[in-house]
N, C-alpha and C positions, 0 to 999 in steps of 0.2 A: 657947210655942207655935212651932213652925218655920216659917221662911219659905214654905213649900210649904203648910203647913195651912192650912185655911180656917176662918174666922170663921162664926158663926151667920149672917152676913149675908151671908157670901160662900156658905155652904151654900144659903139662900134664894134667892140671885141665880141660882147654878148650875142649881136644881131649873127656875127660871122661864126661863131659856135653853134648858136642855134639853126643856121643855115647847113652847118654840117652834121646836125644831129649829133653834137660833141658838148661836153662840160668842162668846165675848169680844170678837174682832175683829167681829163684824157688830154688836154692841152700842157698841163704841167708834165705829164709823162713823157710826150712829145718833146718838150724842149728842155730836158732834164732840171726841172724845179717843182717847187711843191706847189701843191693847190694853195696853199694860205698866201704864198708870192702871189700868185694868180687874183687872188681876192684882193691882195693890198693894192695891185698895181689899177685893178677897174675900180675900185673904191678912193682910189688918190690917195691914201694911206702911205704908199710908197710911190716914188716916181720910175718911170720906165726907162732905159737907156735906148738911144736908136739901133745898138746893135740887137737889144732884146726885141724890138718891134719887127726887125726883119728876121731874127730868127721865130718868132710868132708867126708872121705873113708866109714865110717858108712851109711852115708847119702846118697851116692852115690852107697852104695851096692860093694865096690872093695873088691875083694877077698886079700889076704894077701901080693901077690905080687904087685899089684896096688897101696895098702894101700904103701907099701915099696918105691916103684917106685915114691911117692910123698913125702915122706920122704926124700930120694935121692936126689931130684931135688931142695928141698927148701934147704936143706945143701949144695950144691955144688953152688947156689946162692948167697949164705951167705960168699961163698970163702972157705969152708971145702972141702979138698982133701981125698975123700974116697975110700980106695982100700979095697971093700968089696966081700968076695966071692959071686958067682953068687947066690948060696941058701941061702945067710942071711936073715933071719927074724928077725924084730922086735919085742919083746912081746907085744908092743902096738898095734900091728895089728892083734894079734889073734883074738880079739873081731869081724874082720869084717869077712863077710859072706864070704864062698868058692863058686867056680864054675864060677867064672867071668874071664875070659881070658883076660889079658891087652890088648891083640890084639883085642879085643873088644871095645875097648875104642873109 
């Protein structure tokens, strides 16, 4: 994977940002980090913690499904094989707001 190629997490993050007409700089400001860090986690040159994924989901007002989708993508990028039921929800995602359909990302 080249440094400019996005990971599964990066692709999902990009869709969520585009749906909200936001850029990486906007997200960085919302979660108190740098645009360079957002770029690094989107391309996989840095890994992203579960806590940071939660803060990203809150900043983007993702619903539980959208938050779980980011967690799933990050885990699979790291090589984890996840066989979770479709209705699986992580407790960390409960703080995200409801009502945003993942298809709207």
